N, C-alpha and C positions, 0 to 999 in steps of 0.2 A: 837448375833452370829459371834462368837468369827474365826478371822483368823488363815488357818491351815499354819501351821510350814512344811516347806519344809525341807527331814531329809539329814541326809547326805549323805548316799547311792542314793537319788534321784538327790542333788547334782555333783556327782560324775559319777550317769549314763549321764546325762546331758552333761556332760563336755565329758565321750566317745563319745556320739553320734558326734556331733558338732566335735571334734577334726577328728570323719571319716568322717564327711563330709563339712569339711569347710578348703582347703587348706591351710597349715600354722598354725594352730589355735594351734594344739600340739606344732609344733616347735618355737614358741613365749614365751611357758613357760622358753624352757631351758636352753636359755641366757648365753651361749655358744661360744666362736670365733667361726667364720663362715668362712670356709675354701673355699678359691674361686676355682672356677669349676674346672676337672682336661682339660680340655679341653681349658682354658683360658691362651691369651697370650697378658698379657696387656701393652700398652706403656705409662708412663705419663711425660708432658713436661713441664720442668722448664719456661718454655715463656710464656706458656698459662696456667697451669696448669691445663689443658686436659686430662684427661686419654681414650683412644681408647684402647676398644679388638677387641683382633682376633682368629680365632680356630687355627692356627698356630704360631710357632715362627718366620719363614721365611715373612707371610704377616705382622707379627706387626713390624718386623727390618726394611723392604720394604716398606713399607708405611710411615711409621713416617720419613723415610730419605726421601723421594722421595716430600714427600707435605712441607719437612721446612728447608731442612737441615744441621740440630743438630748433634750434636755431640752422637753417643752411649757412657754414660758416665757408665753404670752399667747396670747388670741385673740379679735380684734377682730368684730362684726356688723355689720351693715348696718342690721339695723334693732333696735329695741326690742326687750327680751324673749328674748334674745338669735336674732333671727331673721333670715331671709333672706339671705344670702351672707354667709362667713365668710372670715377670714384671720386663720392661727395661726401666732405668731413659734417660733422655736428655737434655744434656744443648746448650746455645750456644756459649759454645767450650770445648777447654782439658780442663783437672784440672789443676792448679797452684802447685806448690812445695813450697811454702810461710811460711806453720809449721800454716795453721789454716785450717776448712772446709770453703770448698768455695761453694758449696750447703748443705742445707737438706732437706728433704723431710720427712711426716709422714705420713706412710703407712694407706694406707685406711682400712678402718676397716676388709674386709676381707683377709687382707694382714696382720693384726697383728696376729702377733704367729704365724710362720710357713714357715718361711726361713731357709731354710736347707742347700743350696749351692752358691757362689755367684761367678759370672765373673765380672770384673771391665774392662776396657774399655779408652780412654781416657784419658790416662795417671792417670786418677783417683786410689785414695787407699778405699777400702773401709770400714767405721766402723760403727761396727752395737750397737744399743741401745734400752736396753729394757724396755724404758721411751717412751711419746710423746714428741718433744721440746729436743732431744738430752740427755733426763735428762737418770740417774741413770747411773752405773758402765761399759763403753762400753767395745766393744772387737774388733781388730782390730790391724793396717789398715790389710784388705788383701790385698795384693800387686798384685795378680797373682791369675788364676784360682786355685777357693777353694772348690774341691767339696764336702765338706763334715764340715762346721763353726764352728764343737767342739760343745762341750755341756754347753757352758758357755751361749750362748744363740742362741742353735738351737730348732727354732720355741717360739722363748721369744721375738723375733725382732717386735719393734714399728714402728723406726724412724732409717734415716741414714743419715750418714755423708759420703761426701763425699772430698775429698782433695788431 
C-alpha cells in the first residue's frame, strides 16, 4: 500500500487551524520588528545591564533613581512628541565632553527601529545609529529635547551612543 500524500490545501488548513488555536503561531511567521508595548516604560542601567519595565514613566524614573542613585542620561520614546512607550538609560555619572562616546547600548529587540523622539539628560548628547555596536551612519548629536528625530533615523535606530 502506498502512503497518502498530503495536499497543499490540507497543509494550509492545518496551518490556519494552528494559528487560530495556538497563540503566537501566526506571529512567528511574520518576522518583522516587535514594537514595545504601548504602556511599557523601561529603564536600562549601564552598571548592571539590567532592564526593568513599569506601567508609567514616573514609576520607571522614580524606582530606578531610588534603588541605585544612578543619573538619567537619556530617554527614548516610541512616538513623536515624547509619546508612547519610553526607554530611559541610566549611568553612574554625567557624560563628559571629551569628544568620545562615553556610554553605548545596543537596543533590545523590542526597541530596535522604533525610536521617534529623544530627551538627553545628565549633560549627555545622544547619537543614534542604524546598526548594532554604533554601526552605520549616525545622526546627532541631539543636545536638547527633540520631539522628532527626523527622517534619517526615525524608526531606524538600533544602537545609541551618549557623549
